[in-house]
N, C-alpha and C positions, 0 to 999 in steps of 0.2 A: 504494500500500500504506500510506503514511503517513496518507493521508486516511482510509482504511478503518480503520486501527488507532485513530486519534484518535476517529473516529465510534463505533467499537466500545466504546472506553473510556467515552465520554460516555454511550452507550446503556446500558451496564451500570450506570454510576453512577446514572443516572436511574431505572433499573429497581429497583436496590437501595433508593434513596431512596423510590420510590413504594411498594415493599413495606413499608418501615419505617413509612410513613405509615398504610398500611392495617392494620398490626398494632399500632400504638402503644397503642391502647385495648383490645387483646385481654386477656382475663383468664386466669388460671391455670385449667386445666380439671380438675375432679374430678366424676365421675358415680357415684352420685347426688350432687347438690349438698349440701354439708354445711349443717347448721343455722346454724353460725357459722364463717366463714373470714375472718380478718383478715390482710391483707398490706399494711400502710400504706405501707411504703417498699420496693417490689418489688426484691428482691435475688436473685441466683443465684450459688451456689457450685458448684465442681466436686464430684463425688462421688468419694471416694477409691477407688482400685482395690482397697484392702484393707478396704473398708467392711464393718462387721459389725453384727449385731443381738444384743444381750445381753438374754436373757429368762429367766424361771423355767422349770424343767423341767415339762412337762405332756404327758400322753398325746396330746392333740390339738393343743395350741398349738405344741409343739416341731416337728412335721412342717410345720405352717403357716409357722413362722418360716424353716425351711430352704427351703421352696418360694418364699417371698417374697424371701429373700436371693438365691437363684439368679435369680429374675425381675428383681430390681432391678439386679443386676450385669450381666445379659446381654441385657436387652430392647432397650436403645438405640432406643427409639421416637422417630421424627422426626415431630413434629406437622405437620399440614397448614399450620396457622398457629401458629407458636411464640410464646410470650410475648416481647414486645419488650423484653427485659432482657439486658444484657450480663453475662457471667461476671465476677465480681470477682476480681482478682488480689491484692487486699489481704488476703484471708482464706484460711486453709488449707482444703483440701478437707474435707468432712464425712466422718467416718470411723466414727461410732458412733450407733446408735439404741438407747436403753435402754428396755425395757418394764417397767412396774411394774403388778402386779395386786393388787387388794385382796382378792379372794375367789377362790382357785384351785379351789374345790370346787363352785361353782354349776353344776348340770347344764344341758344344752341342752334347754330346754322353753319352752312358751309363757309369755311375760312375763319371760323372763330379761333382765337388764340388758345392753344392747348399746351403752351410751354409751362414749365415749372422749374424751380430750383429747390433742392432738398439738401439740408445740412444736418448731419448727426454728429455732434462733437463728443469727445470722450467724457467731458464734464459739462453739465448744464442741459438745457432744453434743446430738443430738435426743432428745426424750423423749416416750414414749407411755405414758399412764396410763389404766387402765381398771378397772372394778370386777370384770369377769369376763374369762376368756380369749376369750369370744365377742365382747365389745366390742373386745378387743385385735386380733382378726382383722379387724374392720371398720376399725380404725385403720391396720393394715398395708396394707390395700387402698388407703386414701387416700394413704398415704405413697408407695406404688408409682406412683401416678398423678402425683405431684409430681416424679418423676424422668423425664428425657427426654434424648435426644441422644446423640451419640458424639463425644468422650468424654461420659460421663454428667454431667449437671448437675442440681441440685436447688434448688427454691425455698427461700430462707431468710428469716429475719425474719418468719416466718409462724406463725400460731396458729389451731388448729382446735378447736372444742368441738362435739361432734356426738352425736346420738342419734336414734332413729327415732320418728316420730309413731305408727305402727301396729306392733303386735307380731307380726302375722301377714302375711307378704309372700311370696306363693307362686306356683308354677307347677304346673298340673295337666297330666299327660301320660297319654294313653290308650294302653296297650300291648296292648290286646286286639284291636282291629279290624285293626291292623297291628303287626308285631313290631319292637321296637327292641333292638339289641344292647346288652350291658352297657356297652361303650365309648361308645355314644351317650348313654346315661343319665349316665355319669360325666362326659362332656364338658359336658352340660347342667348338672349340679350344680356343676361348677367355674365355669362362666359365671355361675350364680346367685350364688355366693359373691362373684365380682368385682363384681356389681351390688348387693351387700348384701341379697339376698333370702335368706329363711331357712326356707322350707317347700317341699319337693318332694312334692307330692300325687300319689301313684302310683296311678292308676286301672288296676289290674293286670288285672282280669278283667271280662268282659262276655259277652253272648250269643255273640259271635263266636269267642272262644277263651279258654282257661283256662291261661295259660302258667306259672303259679307252681307249682313242685314242692313239695308238702307231705308231710312224712314220714309222717303218719298217714293221708293220703288221696292216695297217689301216682297213683291212676287218674284223678283229676280232670285233672291235666296230661297223664298218659300217654295218655288218650283225648281230652281236650278241647283240647289245644294244637294248633298247626299242624304239630307234628312235634318230634322230639328236639332239633333244632338251634334251635328257637324256644321254648325254655323257660328259666325262671330257677331255677337250683338254689339250695339253702340257702347254698352258698358264694358264689354270685353276689349274693344278697341281703346277705350279711354284708359283702361288698366295697363294695356300693353304700351301705349304712348307714355304714360306716367312712369312706368318702370324704365322705359328708355331714357327719359330725362334724368332719372335718379342715377343712371349709370353712364350718362354722357353719350347716349346713343340716339341718333335721330331715326325716326321710323318713316321710311319713304314708301308710300303706297304705289303699287302698280296695278292698274285696271287695264289689262291688255286689250287692244282694239286697233283696227277693225277686224284683224284676223284673230284666231283663237277665241272665238266668242260663241261657240256652239251651245254653251249652257244658257245663254240669253234666250234661245229659241223656246225653252220650256215655258217662259212667261210671254214672250213676244215673237212668235214664229214668223210674223209678217216682215220683220226687219232683219232677218238672218237668212243668208243664202246658203244653200247646200247643207242645211242642218240635218243631223242624224242620218246621213248617207254613209255607205261603206266607203272607207277612206281611199281605196285604190281598186276601182272596179276591175274585175277579171277581163283580161284581153286588152286593156288600155296601156299606153306607154306611161312611164314615170312622169313625164312632163304634163300628162293629162289627168293626174291624180286630183283628188279633192282636198287632200291634206297630206302633210309630211309624216303624220302619225295619226292614229285614231284619237279623238273624234274630229268631226268636221264642223264648219260654220264660220262665216264672216258677216259682219254687219254690212248692210246695204247702204252705201253712201247716197243713193238716189231716192231713198224712201223718206218722206218728211217725218214719219213717226220715229225714225232712228234718232233724230236730233231732239225730239221732245223727250225721249227717254234719256238721252245722253246729258242734257242740261240738268235733269234731276240727279243723275248719277254724279256729275261733276260737283254740283253744289253740296251734296251730302258728303262726298269724299273729302272735299275741301274743309267742310265743317268738322269732320271727325279727325282729320289729320292736320295739325298746325304747320307741318313741314313746308318749307318754302319751295322745294322741288316737287314736281308732279311727274310721275312716270306713266306715259301713255302708250307704251308698248310699240306697236306698229311693225312687228317683225313677221316674217314668213307669210307674205301675201301670196296665196296660191291661185294662179290664174283660173284653173279649172273650177274652183269653188264659186268665184264671181260669175264665170261664164255659164254656170248652171242656172242662173236666174234670168227670167224672161225680160225683166226691166233692164238688166245689164246688157243682155243680148241686143235689145233695141238701141241702147246707147252706143254700143260698139258698131252696130250696122249703120249708124248715122255718122260714122267717122270718128267717134270717141275712142280713147285708148284706156287701158287699165291703169296706166300711170296717171292719166288725167283724172280717173276715178279716185285714186288715192289722194291726188292734189285737192279735189273737191272736199274730201273728208278732212284732210289736215287743215285746209283753209277755213273750214267751218267749225273747227274745234280749238286749234292752237290759240287764236286771238282771244277766245273766250276765257281760256285758262289763264293767260297772262294778263289780260286787261281787266276783265270783269272779276275774276277770282284772285287776282293779284299774286299768282304764283311767280316767283322770280325766274324760274327756268322750267321748261318742260323737257324731260328726258325721253328719248326714243332709242330703240335698238337701231344699230347701224343700217339695217336693211332699208330704212326709209330713204337713205341717200345712196347706198352702195349696191343694192340688189341689182342683179343683171337684167331682170325682166320688168319689175314693177317698182318704180322709185319716183320721187318728186323732184322737180327742179329746185335747186338751192334757193331760189328767190322765195319759196314758200317756207323756208326754214331760217328765220332771222338768227344770225350768229350770236347776238347779245342775249337771246332768250332760249336757245336750243342747245342741248347737250346730247351727244351721241354715245351710246354704249356699244362697244365692239365685242364680238364673240367669235368671229371667223378669222382664219388666215393669220393668226398671231400678230407679230409686229407690223405686217404689211398693211392690214386694215387700219391699225392705229395711225400709221403714217398717212394713209389716204384721208383720214378724218381731220387730223390736225393740220395737214398741208392745205386743206380746204378752208382752214380758219376756224374750225369748230372745236369746242372743248370736248374732251373725251374721258369716259370712264372705261377702264380696261377689264374685261372679263373673258379673256381668250379661252376658248374651249380646249386649246392645245396645252394650257397650263392650269387654268383655274376652275374647270368644271369637275365638281366632286362626284358626280354620278357616273362618270365614265368608267368603263372596265368591268361592268357587271352584266355583260351580255345584252339581251334585248327582251322586251316584254311581249312581243307578238307571239300568238299561238300558232300551232301546226306549221312550224318553220323547219322544213326538211334539211336545211343547211347544217344543222347541228348533228345530223345523222351521218357522220364520217367516222368510220372505224379505224382507218389506218392513216390516211393523209388527205390533204386537200387537193383539189384539182390544180394541176400545174398552172402557175401564173395567177391563180385566184385564191390566195390564202384566206381561210376563214377561221378554222379551229386551230391550225398548226402553222408552222413556218412563218411566224410573224403576223398571222392574221389577227383581226380585232375581236374575234369571238362573238360577233354580232353587235358590238357596241360601236356606234358610228364614230365616237370620239375616243375609242380605246387607244392605248391601254389605260389602266388605272393610273391616276396622277399621284405619284408618290410625294411625300413631303419635300424631298430633295428637288423634284421637278417644280413644285410650287415655289420653293425658297430661291431657286437659282434664276427665276424669271426676272428680267429687267424690263419693266413696262415702258420705259422710254428708249428702248434699244433702237438704234438707227435714226433717231430724231435729232434735228438741230437743237441748239439751246433754246431758240425761240419757240420751236414746235413743242419741246418738252414742257414748257410752261403751260401749255394748253391741256396737258394730261392732269386731270383733277386727282386721280388715284385709281384704285382698282377694287374689284369685288370678286370673291369666289362665288360660285353658283351651285346650289343643290336643287336640281330638278327632281321631281318626285315620282317619275314613272315606276321606279323600283326602290323608293325610300318612303318611310313613314316613321312615326315616333319610336318604333322598336330599334331602328338603326340610326336615328338622327345624330346622337352625340358622336358615335364612332365615325360616321361619314364626314362630319364637319371637323372634329378635333382629333389629333393636334395639327392636321394639315393646314387648317386655317390660321393656326398660330404661326406657322411658317410664313404665310403671307403677311400676317400682322407685323412681324419684325421687319420684313423687307420694306414695307410701306412706312413704318415708323422711323427706323434708323438705317435702313439699307441692308444689303447682303454682302458688303465688302468691309475689310478692315481699313486701318488708316493708311496702308500702303496701296490700297486699291485692289487687293486680292480677295476673291470670293472667300467667305468665311464659313462655308457649309461644313467643313471638317470640325472646326471649333464649335459650331452650333449644335452638333449632334448630341453631345453630353448635356448641354444646357436644355435642349428641347426635351430630351429624355426626362430630366429632372422636373421640368415644368409640366410635362404630361402627368407624372406621378402626383404632383401637387394639385393639378386640376382634378384628378380622380379623387383625391382626398377631399376636395371641395364639392364633390357630388356630380362632376361632369364625367360621363362615360367615354372618355377619350381612348382611342385604340392604341395599343403598344406599337412602338416603332422598332424595337429590338428586344432580344431576350434580356432578362434582368442581369444575366451573367456579363453582358457587355458593359453594364454600368459598374459592376463590381470588379471588372478587370479592364481598367482604362487603356484604350489604345489597341486592345487585342482584336477588336472587331473591325478595325479600319482596313481599307484596301492596301494602304502602304503605311508602314510604321515610321 
């Protein structure tokens, strides 16, 4: 037994020593990485059990302060690899964080100042200064990540000066194809705030369902939703918007139109062309389809009733959402759907074109949104300008009030948009589509019935094929992290890029997979849009980011976010062993 005890003591001592060796170079972990973080003489103090945050009173900052205070005092997160710094007994525990705000009245809108400065001395109170409450929220998140362990300890002798590179950092969620409960959306917004993201782009409606209850047009949801339990009431929207404000996240509504509107036909069949038809009739060419996926339906720009309904929709949506931007969709106009309508056929036979039809629609709605409803900008998908078949003349899209969101052809379409003088939001399907790589949702698809190999030259299941996912393969966090959204742009053009959004389309996603599909891949985008993906020498920092993202993923999981793993735990406990090159 004496031999065993001595051996055990030696073994534990060696183990602890080896662990300290492996962690001695570890850095303090904050995600997204701040623009400037200085910790010249790493020091750790205990956090006082009576720690408190002193801040100005504000409708949205005050609940954020209380939320963070509770988190900081109760989280007790134990890092997989903790900073190799001992707690100092020479200094008293940190007991106060004081917040100073320059401008308490700045509204949450695009371009608002989100900068902050955080100072945590070894002796005395910590200080967080920000121009706006929204910057203070970002600083509170950083402070929360500098606290860990039980008893709680905090990094001291530390200075952070931080601000985002891009003002628009978002997540787009499609709640039409599959329904997400209010709590799912709230949890997503809370996680966005923790990742310093600031725009929840809510793709509420599509051809599949219309779940938004509008007071002036209740039949749209009453007949167009999946049922009473799968609707968003005005009270639900109010809660979601308020949660957004409390986390510094703007809620940007999208009511897609004139395409993707088959669900409207349940209430107003007279204003929707090709509704409830099979999306690709047998024997027809792809160019003659009615939709790019099931289901079908476009609003009819020639029917007067269309605009009667639309004005009610616009007014209600503007009333429910105080956000200055309005997303009006306008993607994927399918010629066959409009051509199936007799009224459109007459218009075309008299010399009209489908592009003129779209121009009629845009010209009848855009001025109302900007002038009457005072939306500062209307966001459209890139198709409205760049589609090869149906697009509007730029004269119908004023540059001062139009923003285009790009999703095709990677940097090429971003270049086309900004070189034309338009502001851009980047959501490239080559990098930022989170639904890619999960096959397809169409039934009786014989292409999957390949037992050995694919047809030569037509890979589907093997040999680099996409497995049925049009935007496959799966977008890994590295793919997301390494994307430079201003790639190939001049300095002047780059200034027109407002930022980016990942997108989760929901053909094959619902609440059961929501967290894992979004996190931590979206965290990767969050860092690149906040502080970039390069170090001070200009080198991509994806190698250095791996361990930090791993650690942040575990912390998110501890906070109740079901983020998927990016590596085996062994990789975290054996630093460098899972790299391509040592």
